[in-house]
C-alpha positions as CSV (number, residue, x, y, z in Angstrom):
1,M,-45.7,-44.8,-74.3
2,R,-46.7,-42.1,-76.8
3,A,-45.8,-39.4,-74.2
4,R,-42.3,-41.0,-73.8
5,A,-41.8,-41.1,-77.6
6,V,-42.8,-37.4,-78.0
7,H,-40.6,-36.4,-75.1
8,A,-37.6,-38.4,-76.4
9,A,-38.0,-36.9,-79.9
10,R,-38.1,-33.3,-78.5
11,E,-35.2,-34.0,-76.2
12,L,-33.1,-34.9,-79.3
13,G,-34.3,-31.7,-81.1
14,L,-36.6,-33.7,-83.4
15,H,-40.2,-33.0,-84.3
16,P,-42.6,-35.8,-83.4
17,V,-44.5,-37.3,-86.4
18,L,-46.8,-40.3,-86.7
19,D,-48.8,-42.2,-89.3
20,V,-52.4,-43.4,-89.0
21,V,-54.0,-45.9,-91.4
22,A,-56.4,-43.8,-93.4
23,S,-59.3,-46.1,-93.0
24,D,-59.1,-45.8,-89.2
25,T,-61.1,-42.6,-89.0
26,A,-61.5,-42.8,-85.2
27,A,-57.8,-42.7,-84.7
28,A,-57.4,-39.8,-87.2
29,A,-60.1,-37.9,-85.4
30,L,-58.5,-38.6,-82.0
31,Y,-55.1,-37.2,-83.1
32,E,-56.7,-34.2,-84.7
33,R,-58.6,-33.5,-81.4
34,L,-55.3,-33.8,-79.6
35,G,-53.8,-31.1,-81.7
36,W,-51.7,-33.1,-84.2
37,I,-51.4,-31.4,-87.6
38,P,-52.3,-33.4,-90.7
39,L,-49.5,-33.2,-93.3
40,A,-50.5,-35.6,-96.1
41,T,-52.1,-38.8,-97.1
42,V,-49.8,-41.2,-98.8
43,E,-49.5,-44.8,-99.9
44,Q,-47.0,-47.1,-98.0
45,R,-45.9,-50.5,-99.3
46,W,-46.3,-52.9,-96.3
47,A,-45.7,-56.0,-98.4
48,P,-44.8,-56.8,-102.0
49,D,-48.5,-57.0,-102.9
50,R,-50.0,-54.6,-100.3
51,L,-50.3,-50.8,-100.5
52,V,-51.8,-49.1,-97.5
53,S,-53.1,-45.5,-97.4
54,V,-51.9,-43.6,-94.3
55,R,-52.4,-40.1,-92.9
56,C,-49.2,-38.4,-91.8
57,Y,-49.3,-36.1,-88.8
58,A,-46.9,-33.7,-87.0
59,A,-47.1,-32.7,-83.3
60,P,-47.9,-29.0,-82.7
61,Q,-44.7,-27.0,-82.9
62,D,-44.5,-25.2,-79.6
63,A,-47.1,-26.7,-77.4
64,P,-47.2,-29.8,-75.3
65,V,-49.0,-32.6,-77.0
66,R,-52.3,-33.1,-75.1
67,G,-53.2,-36.7,-74.4
68,A,-49.6,-37.8,-75.1
């Protein structure tokens, strides 16, 4: 599914990005090993009383996304 999303974004001339819950260090490490570029860590409001810290990533610019 991730490969389809990356391909669809690129077909539309868009740059693929994704968010990972910051506390999920295994997921963050996986995306970084796959070449995704960390952009920022931000707070997202998921409910009126719930803020979640997420890491934002961008796919490598001119290379296929490994493991996508």
